N, C-alpha and C positions, 0 to 999 in steps of 0.2 A: 381496590387498590390495583393499579396497573403493574405490569412486569417491570417496567422501567423504575417506577416508584419503589418497588420491592428491593431494588439494588441500592437505594439511597439509605444512608444511616438514619437512625431515629434521632430526632432533635427534641430538646427541652421537655415539654409535657408528654411527648410520645414515649418516653423512657418509662417503663412500667416496673422495673426491678426495684427491690427494697433498698439495696445499697450498691455502690459502684466504687471502683478504684478511680480516683480523680487525678488528672494530669492538668497542670495549669497552662496558661497561655504561652509560657516560654518553654514548655516541654518537660518541666520538672514534676516528679511524682509527689503528690500531696498526701496520699494514703487512701484508706477506705473510708468513705463517707456515706451516710444515708442519702438517697437520691434527692430528697426534698432539700436537704442542706446544701448539696452540691448545686442544685438549681438556684438556690438563693445566692450562693457565692458567684455564680455566672451572671445572675441578674444584677448584682451589685456592681459588676465590672461592665455592664451593658454589652455582654457577649452571650454566645449560645453555648449550651451544654450538648455535645455531640457524642453519641455512642459509637466508638470506633472499633471495639472488639466485643460484639454482643455474646460470643460463645465462651468467653473467658469466665473464670469463676473467682471473684465477682466480675461482672462486665466492666470494661474499661471505658471511661468517658473523658472527654477532653474539652476544656474551655477554649473556644475560638470564635472568630468572626466567620460564621459559616458562609455568608454571602461572598466575602472576600476570598475565602478558600475555594468556593465553586468557580469564581471568576478566574483565579490563578490556574486552576485545573483546566479550564476551557482554553486559556491562552496557551498552556503547555501542549495540550492535545492539538491545537491548531498549528503550533510550531512544528510538532512531530510530523503532522500530515504534510506540511510545506517542505520538509526536508526529505520526504520519501521519494524514491526514485521509481517512477511509473514506467513500466515497459509495455508499450502497446504492440499489437500484432497487426501490421499493415498487410494488405493483400494486393498482389499484382496479377492480373489475368493475361494469359497468352493464348494464342491459337496455334495449332500445329503447322499451319501454312503461313507463319508470320514473315513479313518482309524484313530485309536487313535494316532499313531505316526505322521501322516500328520497333524492332528488337533493340536497336541502340537507344532509342528514346525511353523505352520501358526499363532498360538496364540502368540508365541514368536516374530514373525515378527510384529504383530499388536501391541504388547507391546512396541517394539522398536520405531515404528512410533509414538505412543502416548507419549513416553518419550521425543521424539524430539519436541513435541508440535503440532503435525499435527492431523487433523481429519482423521478418517478411515472409508471408505465406505466398508461395508461387503456385498458381493454378493454371493448368493447361486444360482448356475446354474443348471437348470433342463433340462434333455434330455429324449425324448421319453416317456416311461411309468412312469418315475419319476414324470411327471406333475400331475399324479393322486393322488400323496401323498405329498402335500405341507406341511403337518404337520411335515414331516421328516426334511425339511429345517428349519422350524420354531423352532423346538426343538434344532437344532444346534445353531441358532442365540440366543435363550434363554440361552443355556448352556454357550456360549461365553460371553454374557452380564453378566451372573452370575459370571463367572470366573474373569471378569475384573471390577466388580462393585466397587472395592476400588481405581482404578486408572482412570476410565472412566465413562462417563454418556451417556445415549442414547439420541441423538439429534432428530433423526427421527426413529420412531417405524418401525418394519419390515413391508414391503409393497411389494405386488406382482405386477410386471410390465412384462407382456408378459411371457417369459420363465425364468425370473430371479426374485429373491426375494432380496430386498435391506434393509439395515439398516445402519444408520450413527451414529458413536460414536465419541465423542470428549473427550480430556483429562479433568480431573477435574480442575477447576480454581486454586486450591491450588497446584496441581502438576505442572501446567504451571508456577506459580509464583516461586516455588522452582527451577525449571529449569532455569529460567531467572536469579535468584539470584546466582545460581552456575556458570552461564556463566559470570556474572559481577565480581565474585570473581576470576575466571581464568584470566580475563583481568587485574586485579590488580596485580596478581602474576607475570606477564610478565614484 
């Protein structure tokens, strides 16, 4: 028996207890029945006998259409995943000797990521002798943080790791809320 199957409740003939507390299709308690008799009642209704509380004394079994129950559970799980808000971490790489035009373009990309509700990891890559001047990379990160202070907040301060300097920025909570409201308004229009 696999680990996944072990999490599944026991059905019909898999229930080995002598007696069980029986709950009917509508959720009403019927009382304590011998398991064989409970199985006959379920068979007469063309439904399954499902053990829902195996650790109770006596175990609790319910009469239900197990296939329909599993299908409904799968639909609910899919709906819950659909409504989840996934936050991705995007990365933008800079060099210490970045030109003004390149800086502006990359800043626009970072703004676009933030508007989408994603966090952005800013990386300054140092090569060769640039390693002797980490303050140049730090000044770029500080300039970027200053340019984006009205739409983003610094989550992780600039930190040197090997040949790279990293900083993590996240959209302001108010910005993320506005984006979510705009998305729900679009859904209502359709």
